[in-house]
C-alpha positions as CSV (number, residue, x, y, z in Angstrom):
1,X,56.7,24.4,104.5
2,X,56.7,26.5,107.6
3,X,57.9,25.1,110.8
4,X,55.0,23.4,112.7
5,X,56.1,24.7,116.1
6,X,54.5,21.5,117.4
7,X,55.0,21.4,121.3
8,X,56.3,18.3,123.2
9,X,58.2,17.4,126.3
10,X,61.8,15.9,125.9
11,X,64.2,14.7,128.4
12,X,66.1,17.3,130.2
13,X,69.9,16.9,131.1
14,X,68.8,16.4,134.8
15,X,66.4,13.7,133.9
16,X,68.9,11.9,131.7
17,X,71.2,12.0,134.8
18,X,68.6,10.3,136.8
19,X,67.2,13.3,138.7
20,X,63.4,13.7,138.1
21,X,62.9,16.3,141.0
22,X,61.9,18.9,138.5
23,X,59.9,16.7,136.2
24,X,56.3,18.2,135.8
25,X,54.5,14.9,135.8
26,X,56.9,13.3,138.3
27,X,55.8,10.4,140.4
28,X,57.3,8.3,143.0
29,X,59.8,6.0,141.5
30,X,60.8,2.6,143.1
31,X,63.9,0.4,142.7
32,X,63.1,-2.8,140.8
33,X,66.2,-4.5,142.2
34,X,64.4,-4.2,145.8
35,X,61.4,-6.3,144.6
36,X,60.7,-9.1,147.1
37,X,58.0,-11.0,148.7
38,X,56.6,-9.8,152.2
39,X,53.7,-11.5,153.8
40,X,52.5,-13.0,150.6
41,X,52.8,-9.7,148.6
42,X,55.6,-8.4,146.4
43,X,56.8,-5.0,147.5
44,X,59.5,-2.4,146.3
45,X,61.5,0.3,148.0
46,X,61.3,3.9,146.9
47,X,64.6,5.5,145.9
48,X,66.2,7.5,148.8
49,X,68.3,10.4,149.3
50,X,70.4,11.9,152.1
51,X,69.8,15.3,153.9
52,X,71.9,17.0,151.2
53,X,69.6,15.5,148.4
54,X,72.2,13.1,147.1
55,X,71.0,9.4,146.3
56,X,72.0,6.9,148.9
57,X,74.6,4.4,147.7
58,X,73.5,0.9,147.0
59,X,74.8,-2.4,148.5
60,X,75.9,-5.6,146.7
61,X,72.2,-6.4,145.9
62,X,71.7,-3.0,144.3
63,X,69.5,-1.8,147.3
64,X,69.5,1.4,149.4
65,X,69.4,1.4,153.2
66,X,65.8,2.2,154.1
67,X,66.5,3.1,157.7
68,X,68.2,6.4,156.7
69,X,67.5,9.3,154.3
70,X,64.1,10.0,153.0
71,X,62.2,9.1,149.7
72,X,63.4,11.3,146.6
73,X,63.2,11.3,142.7
74,X,66.8,10.6,142.0
75,X,68.3,7.4,140.8
76,X,71.9,6.3,142.0
77,X,74.4,6.7,139.4
78,X,75.6,3.3,140.0
79,X,72.4,1.8,139.0
80,X,72.1,3.6,135.6
81,X,72.8,1.5,132.5
82,X,75.5,3.6,130.9
83,X,74.9,2.7,127.2
84,X,71.2,3.8,127.6
85,X,72.3,7.1,129.3
86,X,74.5,7.9,126.4
87,X,71.8,6.8,124.0
88,X,69.7,9.7,125.4
89,X,72.4,12.1,125.3
90,X,73.1,11.3,121.7
91,X,69.4,10.9,120.2
92,X,67.2,13.1,122.6
93,X,66.3,16.7,121.5
94,X,67.4,19.6,123.6
95,X,64.7,21.7,125.4
96,X,64.3,24.9,123.7
97,X,61.1,26.3,125.2
98,X,60.4,27.7,128.6
99,X,57.0,29.3,128.5
100,X,55.4,30.7,131.9
101,X,52.3,28.7,132.9
102,X,53.1,25.7,130.6
103,X,55.5,23.3,132.3
104,X,54.3,20.4,130.4
105,X,56.1,21.2,127.2
106,X,59.7,22.2,126.8
107,X,60.3,21.7,123.1
108,X,58.9,23.5,120.0
109,X,59.7,22.1,116.6
110,X,61.4,25.1,114.7
111,X,62.4,23.0,111.7
112,X,60.2,22.9,108.6
113,X,58.5,19.7,107.2
114,X,59.2,19.4,103.5
115,X,57.0,17.6,101.1
116,X,57.8,17.6,97.5
117,X,55.6,16.1,94.7
118,X,56.3,16.1,91.0
119,X,54.6,14.2,88.3
120,X,54.1,13.9,84.4
121,X,51.9,11.9,82.0
122,X,52.7,10.9,78.4
123,X,50.0,9.5,76.1
124,X,50.2,8.1,72.5
125,X,47.2,7.5,70.4
126,X,47.3,5.7,67.0
127,X,44.5,4.9,64.4
128,X,45.1,1.9,62.4
129,X,41.9,2.4,60.4
130,X,38.4,3.7,60.6
131,X,37.5,0.7,62.8
132,X,40.5,0.3,65.0
133,X,42.2,2.8,67.4
134,X,44.8,2.2,70.2
135,X,46.1,4.4,72.9
136,X,49.1,4.0,75.5
137,X,49.5,6.0,78.7
138,X,52.3,6.4,81.0
139,X,52.1,8.4,84.3
140,X,54.8,8.9,86.9
141,X,54.4,10.5,90.4
142,X,57.5,11.3,92.7
143,X,57.0,12.2,96.2
144,X,59.7,12.9,98.9
145,X,58.9,13.8,102.6
146,X,61.2,14.9,105.4
147,X,59.7,15.4,108.9
148,X,62.0,16.8,111.4
149,X,62.7,15.2,114.7
150,X,64.3,17.3,117.3
151,X,67.4,19.3,116.3
152,X,69.2,16.6,114.4
153,X,66.7,13.9,113.4
154,X,64.2,13.2,110.8
155,X,61.9,10.7,109.2
156,X,62.7,11.0,105.5
157,X,62.1,9.1,102.4
158,X,60.3,9.0,99.1
159,X,58.6,6.9,96.6
160,X,57.9,6.8,92.7
161,X,54.6,5.7,91.5
162,X,54.4,4.5,88.0
163,X,51.3,3.8,86.1
164,X,50.8,2.1,82.5
165,X,47.6,2.0,80.8
166,X,46.3,1.3,77.3
167,X,43.2,0.5,75.2
168,X,41.9,-0.9,71.9
169,X,38.6,0.2,70.3
170,X,37.1,-1.8,67.6
171,X,33.9,-0.8,65.5
172,X,32.3,-3.8,64.1
173,X,29.5,-1.8,62.9
174,X,28.2,1.8,63.6
175,X,25.9,0.4,66.1
176,X,28.3,-2.3,67.6
177,X,31.4,-1.1,69.4
178,X,33.9,-3.1,71.2
179,X,36.3,-1.4,73.9
180,X,39.1,-3.2,75.9
181,X,41.4,-1.5,78.4
182,X,44.1,-2.7,80.6
183,X,46.4,-1.1,83.1
184,X,49.2,-1.4,85.8
185,X,49.7,0.7,88.8
186,X,52.9,0.4,90.9
187,X,52.0,2.5,93.8
188,X,54.7,2.8,96.6
189,X,53.0,4.3,99.8
190,X,53.7,7.8,100.6
191,X,55.6,6.5,103.6
192,X,57.8,4.2,101.5
193,X,61.3,4.1,102.5
194,X,60.9,6.5,105.4
195,X,62.9,5.9,108.4
196,X,64.1,7.5,111.5
197,X,67.5,9.1,110.8
198,X,70.0,11.1,112.7
199,X,73.0,13.0,112.1
200,X,74.9,10.8,114.6
201,X,73.9,7.7,112.5
202,X,74.5,4.4,114.6
203,X,77.7,5.8,116.0
204,X,75.9,6.0,119.6
205,X,74.8,2.5,119.5
206,X,78.0,0.4,119.8
207,X,77.1,-1.1,123.2
208,X,73.8,-2.6,121.9
209,X,73.4,-5.9,120.0
210,X,72.2,-6.5,116.5
211,X,72.6,-2.9,115.3
212,X,74.0,-3.8,112.0
213,X,71.3,-6.7,111.6
214,X,68.5,-4.2,112.2
215,X,70.3,-1.2,110.8
216,X,69.9,0.8,114.1
217,X,67.8,0.7,117.3
218,X,64.8,2.5,118.5
219,X,63.5,3.4,122.0
220,X,60.1,4.4,123.0
221,X,59.0,6.0,126.2
222,X,55.6,6.6,127.7
223,X,55.8,10.2,128.6
224,X,58.7,11.7,126.6
225,X,59.1,12.4,123.0
226,X,62.1,12.8,120.8
227,X,61.0,16.1,119.7
228,X,58.2,15.5,117.0
229,X,58.3,11.7,117.1
230,X,57.6,9.0,119.7
231,X,60.8,7.0,118.7
232,X,64.5,7.9,119.8
233,X,67.3,6.5,117.6
234,X,67.6,5.2,114.1
235,X,66.0,2.5,112.0
236,X,66.2,0.7,108.8
237,X,63.8,1.2,105.9
238,X,60.0,0.7,105.8
239,X,59.3,-0.4,102.3
240,X,55.5,-0.1,101.3
241,X,54.0,-1.1,97.9
242,X,50.6,-1.4,96.5
243,X,50.9,-2.8,93.0
244,X,47.9,-3.7,91.0
245,X,46.7,-4.5,87.4
246,X,43.3,-4.6,85.8
247,X,41.5,-5.2,82.6
248,X,38.1,-4.1,81.5
249,X,36.3,-5.4,78.2
250,X,33.0,-3.6,77.3
251,X,30.7,-4.0,74.4
252,X,28.1,-1.3,73.2
253,X,25.1,-2.1,71.0
254,X,22.8,0.4,69.7
255,X,19.3,-1.1,68.8
256,X,16.5,1.1,68.1
257,X,15.5,3.3,71.2
258,X,17.9,1.1,73.3
259,X,21.6,1.6,74.2
260,X,22.8,-1.8,75.4
261,X,26.1,-2.0,77.4
262,X,27.7,-5.5,78.4
263,X,31.1,-5.6,80.1
264,X,33.4,-6.9,82.8
265,X,36.1,-5.9,85.2
266,X,39.0,-7.8,86.9
267,X,41.6,-6.5,89.3
268,X,44.4,-8.1,91.1
269,X,46.1,-6.1,94.1
270,X,49.0,-6.7,96.3
271,X,50.2,-5.3,99.6
272,X,53.9,-5.4,100.4
273,X,55.0,-4.1,103.8
274,X,58.6,-4.8,104.8
275,X,60.2,-3.3,107.9
276,X,63.8,-3.3,109.3
277,X,63.9,-2.2,113.0
278,X,64.3,-3.2,116.5
279,X,62.6,-1.4,119.3
280,X,62.7,-1.4,123.2
281,X,59.5,-0.1,124.7
282,X,59.8,1.3,128.3
283,X,56.9,1.9,130.4
284,X,56.1,3.2,134.1
285,X,55.6,-0.4,135.5
286,X,59.2,-1.5,136.0
287,X,59.7,1.6,138.5
288,X,56.2,1.7,139.9
289,X,55.3,0.8,143.6
290,X,53.7,-2.6,143.7
291,X,51.1,-1.8,146.6
292,X,49.5,1.0,144.7
293,X,47.5,1.2,141.5
294,X,49.1,1.0,138.2
295,X,49.6,4.5,136.7
296,X,50.2,6.3,140.0
297,X,53.8,5.8,140.4
298,X,57.0,4.9,138.2
299,X,58.4,6.8,135.2
300,X,59.3,5.3,131.7
301,X,62.6,7.3,131.4
302,X,63.7,6.1,134.8
303,X,62.8,2.4,133.7
304,X,64.9,3.0,130.4
305,X,67.8,4.3,132.5
306,X,67.9,1.2,134.7
307,X,67.7,-1.0,131.6
308,X,64.3,-2.5,132.2
309,X,62.3,-2.5,129.1
310,X,58.5,-3.6,129.1
311,X,58.8,-5.4,125.8
312,X,60.9,-5.8,122.7
313,X,59.8,-5.7,119.1
314,X,61.9,-6.4,115.9
315,X,61.1,-7.1,112.3
316,X,63.1,-8.0,109.3
317,X,62.3,-8.3,105.5
318,X,62.7,-12.0,105.5
319,X,60.2,-15.0,105.9
320,X,58.9,-14.9,109.4
321,X,60.8,-11.7,110.1
322,X,57.5,-9.8,110.2
323,X,56.8,-8.7,106.6
324,X,53.2,-8.3,105.3
325,X,52.7,-9.7,101.7
326,X,49.5,-10.6,100.3
327,X,47.4,-10.3,97.3
328,X,43.7,-10.5,96.3
329,X,41.6,-10.1,93.3
330,X,38.1,-9.0,92.4
331,X,35.9,-9.3,89.3
332,X,32.6,-7.9,88.1
333,X,30.3,-8.2,85.2
334,X,27.3,-6.0,84.1
335,X,24.5,-5.3,81.8
336,X,22.7,-2.0,81.3
337,X,20.0,-0.7,79.1
338,X,19.3,2.9,78.3
339,X,15.9,3.0,76.9
340,X,14.8,6.3,75.2
341,X,11.0,6.2,75.7
342,X,10.7,9.5,74.0
343,X,12.7,12.7,73.5
344,X,12.1,13.8,77.1
345,X,12.2,10.5,78.9
346,X,15.0,7.9,79.1
347,X,14.8,4.9,81.5
348,X,18.1,3.2,82.6
349,X,18.0,-0.4,83.8
350,X,21.0,-2.4,84.8
351,X,22.4,-5.4,86.8
352,X,25.8,-5.8,88.2
353,X,27.6,-8.6,90.0
354,X,30.8,-8.4,92.0
355,X,32.9,-10.9,93.6
356,X,35.9,-10.4,95.9
357,X,38.4,-13.4,96.4
358,X,39.9,-14.4,99.7
359,X,43.2,-12.6,100.3
360,X,46.3,-14.9,100.1
361,X,49.8,-14.4,101.4
362,X,52.6,-14.5,98.5
363,X,55.4,-15.7,100.8
364,X,53.9,-18.8,102.6
365,X,53.5,-17.1,105.7
366,X,50.6,-18.2,108.0
367,X,47.9,-15.9,109.1
368,X,44.5,-15.6,110.5
369,X,41.6,-15.1,108.1
370,X,37.9,-14.7,108.0
371,X,36.3,-17.4,105.7
372,X,33.0,-15.5,104.9
373,X,31.5,-18.1,102.3
374,X,31.8,-20.9,104.9
375,X,31.2,-18.6,108.0
376,X,34.2,-19.6,109.8
377,X,37.5,-18.1,111.4
378,X,40.6,-19.8,110.0
379,X,43.6,-19.6,112.6
380,X,47.2,-19.9,111.2
381,X,46.3,-20.4,107.6
382,X,48.3,-19.8,104.5
383,X,45.2,-19.1,102.4
């Protein structure tokens, strides 16, 4: 496909070095190490610079002298968490756009998004006799997707969906016909297997823990993107599957001016969602002033450079590691009568009943559920 040319704002070299003077959405940033209780209220000190614009040094408590210099938008190098700084130098996109009048975007995605889809179908029919016919069908659908991130990253992956189906038709009499069909669909999600990738691999993550366990590390900021994606870094696979199977028996009976149809339907479906990743989420809160309203000061990238995450998330494809695996079934039965009153008028009457079962986990995991028949909310239930 053609490049999307999607616009976003990525970290600049100055910002990665702790200088937010020219950040278009800059706000005052405060030193979380200076947090203290004053007259019953918690306060923080804004970062300060000398007359030449250089950050003031910090003392043994990682605080600056508040009696000299003036407030500024720079973090002292001594406070920057070096592994995180190197992380952004490795996995952040490089600004490639400077457009007069638009200071809120500095990156345009010039790499194309590719989406390949191929499929084929095979069907075999066999006639045993005038009264018995069968068929078998096989369908395969292959999809691969690559969405670029920055200059060197991407989310890429693919899936192969397979569908098997068959049926048997038996003629008891010219007016009584039985039809039975069964099928299975192994349907991985389109996003199956997609994961954040980068040409640097996990080489820039040596200073972080559990990189091998989670097959990488992600970082998410509040105001910056990686150039087409909210996550910086690499992650493990994201497996998605939606397998289901079904069967349908039907009986047709022709009686005078009536065409009676009786039948049923049953389907069992599963959802499999397995993730392997760890993510540090950074917000403005860790570097905002505590006397003003939330959202009026602080910057998420400043919080990240200081090594103060807002929260941490991780999932593994193991029990209690965050997987989603459940199944449910549904069945239905029906009766229909097509009554031909005269050559120009046909009346169709019918009745159908459907029933959906309560979803159940397939791995013993506890979850919350809504018990509709008993009108209750089940907390931490396995089924």
